[in-house]
PyMOL CGO cylinders between C-alpha atoms (Angstrom):
from pymol import cmd
from pymol.cgo import CYLINDER

trace = [
    CYLINDER, 0.00, 0.00, 0.00, 1.30, 3.43, -0.90, 0.3, 1, 1, 1, 1, 1, 1,
    CYLINDER, 1.30, 3.43, -0.90, 1.58, 6.13, 1.70, 0.3, 1, 1, 1, 1, 1, 1,
    CYLINDER, 1.58, 6.13, 1.70, -0.69, 9.16, 1.32, 0.3, 1, 1, 1, 1, 1, 1,
    CYLINDER, -0.69, 9.16, 1.32, 0.91, 12.00, -0.61, 0.3, 1, 1, 1, 1, 1, 1,
    CYLINDER, 0.91, 12.00, -0.61, 1.15, 15.25, 1.35, 0.3, 1, 1, 1, 1, 1, 1,
    CYLINDER, 1.15, 15.25, 1.35, -0.02, 18.33, -0.53, 0.3, 1, 1, 1, 1, 1, 1,
    CYLINDER, -0.02, 18.33, -0.53, -0.01, 22.03, 0.18, 0.3, 1, 1, 1, 1, 1, 1,
    CYLINDER, -0.01, 22.03, 0.18, -3.02, 24.06, -0.85, 0.3, 1, 1, 1, 1, 1, 1,
    CYLINDER, -3.02, 24.06, -0.85, -3.18, 27.83, -0.92, 0.3, 1, 1, 1, 1, 1, 1,
    CYLINDER, -3.18, 27.83, -0.92, -6.69, 29.23, -0.81, 0.3, 1, 1, 1, 1, 1, 1,
    CYLINDER, -6.69, 29.23, -0.81, -8.31, 32.56, -0.09, 0.3, 1, 1, 1, 1, 1, 1,
    CYLINDER, -8.31, 32.56, -0.09, -9.15, 33.04, 3.58, 0.3, 1, 1, 1, 1, 1, 1,
    CYLINDER, -9.15, 33.04, 3.58, -12.87, 33.22, 2.76, 0.3, 1, 1, 1, 1, 1, 1,
    CYLINDER, -12.87, 33.22, 2.76, -12.78, 29.73, 1.24, 0.3, 1, 1, 1, 1, 1, 1,
    CYLINDER, -12.78, 29.73, 1.24, -10.76, 28.37, 4.14, 0.3, 1, 1, 1, 1, 1, 1,
    CYLINDER, -10.76, 28.37, 4.14, -13.33, 29.77, 6.58, 0.3, 1, 1, 1, 1, 1, 1,
    CYLINDER, -13.33, 29.77, 6.58, -16.16, 28.14, 4.60, 0.3, 1, 1, 1, 1, 1, 1,
    CYLINDER, -16.16, 28.14, 4.60, -14.21, 24.88, 4.56, 0.3, 1, 1, 1, 1, 1, 1,
    CYLINDER, -14.21, 24.88, 4.56, -13.72, 25.04, 8.35, 0.3, 1, 1, 1, 1, 1, 1,
    CYLINDER, -13.72, 25.04, 8.35, -17.43, 25.73, 8.93, 0.3, 1, 1, 1, 1, 1, 1,
    CYLINDER, -17.43, 25.73, 8.93, -18.49, 22.87, 6.65, 0.3, 1, 1, 1, 1, 1, 1,
    CYLINDER, -18.49, 22.87, 6.65, -16.04, 20.48, 8.32, 0.3, 1, 1, 1, 1, 1, 1,
    CYLINDER, -16.04, 20.48, 8.32, -17.36, 21.44, 11.76, 0.3, 1, 1, 1, 1, 1, 1,
    CYLINDER, -17.36, 21.44, 11.76, -20.97, 21.14, 10.65, 0.3, 1, 1, 1, 1, 1, 1,
    CYLINDER, -20.97, 21.14, 10.65, -20.39, 17.67, 9.18, 0.3, 1, 1, 1, 1, 1, 1,
    CYLINDER, -20.39, 17.67, 9.18, -18.08, 16.53, 11.97, 0.3, 1, 1, 1, 1, 1, 1,
    CYLINDER, -18.08, 16.53, 11.97, -15.27, 15.82, 9.51, 0.3, 1, 1, 1, 1, 1, 1,
    CYLINDER, -15.27, 15.82, 9.51, -11.75, 17.06, 9.00, 0.3, 1, 1, 1, 1, 1, 1,
    CYLINDER, -11.75, 17.06, 9.00, -10.92, 19.64, 6.35, 0.3, 1, 1, 1, 1, 1, 1,
    CYLINDER, -10.92, 19.64, 6.35, -8.89, 16.93, 4.60, 0.3, 1, 1, 1, 1, 1, 1,
    CYLINDER, -8.89, 16.93, 4.60, -11.93, 14.64, 4.44, 0.3, 1, 1, 1, 1, 1, 1,
    CYLINDER, -11.93, 14.64, 4.44, -14.06, 17.43, 2.91, 0.3, 1, 1, 1, 1, 1, 1,
    CYLINDER, -14.06, 17.43, 2.91, -11.38, 18.19, 0.30, 0.3, 1, 1, 1, 1, 1, 1,
    CYLINDER, -11.38, 18.19, 0.30, -10.92, 14.49, -0.56, 0.3, 1, 1, 1, 1, 1, 1,
    CYLINDER, -10.92, 14.49, -0.56, -14.69, 14.03, -0.97, 0.3, 1, 1, 1, 1, 1, 1,
    CYLINDER, -14.69, 14.03, -0.97, -14.81, 17.04, -3.31, 0.3, 1, 1, 1, 1, 1, 1,
    CYLINDER, -14.81, 17.04, -3.31, -11.88, 15.69, -5.32, 0.3, 1, 1, 1, 1, 1, 1,
    CYLINDER, -11.88, 15.69, -5.32, -13.48, 12.23, -5.58, 0.3, 1, 1, 1, 1, 1, 1,
    CYLINDER, -13.48, 12.23, -5.58, -16.70, 13.82, -6.83, 0.3, 1, 1, 1, 1, 1, 1,
    CYLINDER, -16.70, 13.82, -6.83, -14.90, 16.02, -9.35, 0.3, 1, 1, 1, 1, 1, 1,
    CYLINDER, -14.90, 16.02, -9.35, -12.80, 13.10, -10.61, 0.3, 1, 1, 1, 1, 1, 1,
    CYLINDER, -12.80, 13.10, -10.61, -15.92, 10.99, -11.11, 0.3, 1, 1, 1, 1, 1, 1,
    CYLINDER, -15.92, 10.99, -11.11, -14.95, 8.50, -8.41, 0.3, 1, 1, 1, 1, 1, 1,
    CYLINDER, -14.95, 8.50, -8.41, -18.24, 9.12, -6.62, 0.3, 1, 1, 1, 1, 1, 1,
    CYLINDER, -18.24, 9.12, -6.62, -21.60, 10.37, -7.81, 0.3, 1, 1, 1, 1, 1, 1,
    CYLINDER, -21.60, 10.37, -7.81, -22.54, 13.94, -7.09, 0.3, 1, 1, 1, 1, 1, 1,
    CYLINDER, -22.54, 13.94, -7.09, -25.75, 14.54, -5.17, 0.3, 1, 1, 1, 1, 1, 1,
    CYLINDER, -25.75, 14.54, -5.17, -27.91, 15.08, -8.27, 0.3, 1, 1, 1, 1, 1, 1,
    CYLINDER, -27.91, 15.08, -8.27, -26.60, 11.93, -9.96, 0.3, 1, 1, 1, 1, 1, 1,
    CYLINDER, -26.60, 11.93, -9.96, -27.11, 9.93, -6.78, 0.3, 1, 1, 1, 1, 1, 1,
    CYLINDER, -27.11, 9.93, -6.78, -30.71, 11.10, -6.45, 0.3, 1, 1, 1, 1, 1, 1,
    CYLINDER, -30.71, 11.10, -6.45, -31.36, 10.29, -10.12, 0.3, 1, 1, 1, 1, 1, 1,
    CYLINDER, -31.36, 10.29, -10.12, -29.92, 6.80, -9.72, 0.3, 1, 1, 1, 1, 1, 1,
    CYLINDER, -29.92, 6.80, -9.72, -31.97, 6.12, -6.57, 0.3, 1, 1, 1, 1, 1, 1,
    CYLINDER, -31.97, 6.12, -6.57, -35.14, 7.43, -8.18, 0.3, 1, 1, 1, 1, 1, 1,
    CYLINDER, -35.14, 7.43, -8.18, -34.59, 5.33, -11.28, 0.3, 1, 1, 1, 1, 1, 1,
    CYLINDER, -34.59, 5.33, -11.28, -38.24, 4.38, -11.69, 0.3, 1, 1, 1, 1, 1, 1,
    CYLINDER, -38.24, 4.38, -11.69, -38.76, 7.50, -13.81, 0.3, 1, 1, 1, 1, 1, 1,
    CYLINDER, -38.76, 7.50, -13.81, -36.88, 8.49, -16.95, 0.3, 1, 1, 1, 1, 1, 1,
    CYLINDER, -36.88, 8.49, -16.95, -35.49, 12.02, -17.36, 0.3, 1, 1, 1, 1, 1, 1,
    CYLINDER, -35.49, 12.02, -17.36, -38.26, 12.77, -19.88, 0.3, 1, 1, 1, 1, 1, 1,
    CYLINDER, -38.26, 12.77, -19.88, -40.96, 11.52, -17.49, 0.3, 1, 1, 1, 1, 1, 1,
    CYLINDER, -40.96, 11.52, -17.49, -39.45, 13.49, -14.62, 0.3, 1, 1, 1, 1, 1, 1,
    CYLINDER, -39.45, 13.49, -14.62, -39.40, 16.68, -16.72, 0.3, 1, 1, 1, 1, 1, 1,
    CYLINDER, -39.40, 16.68, -16.72, -43.04, 16.13, -17.71, 0.3, 1, 1, 1, 1, 1, 1,
    CYLINDER, -43.04, 16.13, -17.71, -44.04, 15.58, -14.08, 0.3, 1, 1, 1, 1, 1, 1,
    CYLINDER, -44.04, 15.58, -14.08, -42.10, 18.67, -12.96, 0.3, 1, 1, 1, 1, 1, 1,
    CYLINDER, -42.10, 18.67, -12.96, -43.82, 20.70, -15.67, 0.3, 1, 1, 1, 1, 1, 1,
    CYLINDER, -43.82, 20.70, -15.67, -47.28, 19.34, -14.75, 0.3, 1, 1, 1, 1, 1, 1,
    CYLINDER, -47.28, 19.34, -14.75, -46.76, 20.11, -11.06, 0.3, 1, 1, 1, 1, 1, 1,
    CYLINDER, -46.76, 20.11, -11.06, -45.33, 23.61, -11.59, 0.3, 1, 1, 1, 1, 1, 1,
    CYLINDER, -45.33, 23.61, -11.59, -48.81, 25.15, -11.34, 0.3, 1, 1, 1, 1, 1, 1,
    CYLINDER, -48.81, 25.15, -11.34, -48.88, 24.17, -7.64, 0.3, 1, 1, 1, 1, 1, 1,
    CYLINDER, -48.88, 24.17, -7.64, -45.91, 26.44, -6.98, 0.3, 1, 1, 1, 1, 1, 1,
    CYLINDER, -45.91, 26.44, -6.98, -47.82, 29.55, -7.98, 0.3, 1, 1, 1, 1, 1, 1,
    CYLINDER, -47.82, 29.55, -7.98, -50.02, 31.50, -5.58, 0.3, 1, 1, 1, 1, 1, 1,
    CYLINDER, -50.02, 31.50, -5.58, -52.81, 33.61, -7.00, 0.3, 1, 1, 1, 1, 1, 1,
    CYLINDER, -52.81, 33.61, -7.00, -54.17, 36.26, -4.65, 0.3, 1, 1, 1, 1, 1, 1,
    CYLINDER, -54.17, 36.26, -4.65, -57.70, 35.69, -5.93, 0.3, 1, 1, 1, 1, 1, 1,
    CYLINDER, -57.70, 35.69, -5.93, -57.65, 32.10, -4.65, 0.3, 1, 1, 1, 1, 1, 1,
    CYLINDER, -57.65, 32.10, -4.65, -57.46, 33.21, -1.01, 0.3, 1, 1, 1, 1, 1, 1,
    CYLINDER, -57.46, 33.21, -1.01, -60.18, 35.07, 0.93, 0.3, 1, 1, 1, 1, 1, 1,
]
cmd.load_cgo(trace, "trace")
C-alpha cells in the first residue's frame, strides 16, 4: 500500500473559513471534505444530483421533466384564490 501524498493548498481566507465551517458542521476534517470534493470532481463518486437520479430510477429524465412541468402550477399562488 502506498503512503498518502502530502499536498499544500493555498486558498483565499474566505474559502478556508467556509471549509472550516463545513467540516465542523459535518463533523469531519478539512482533509476529508477536500478528498470528498476531489473524488466527486474526478468521477470517483456520484454527485448529489446523480445519486438522487440513480436512486429514483423508476422514472426516466423525460418523465421526470413532464411531471415537474405538470406540477409547476402548484408552486404559484394567485391572490384571488385566497379570501
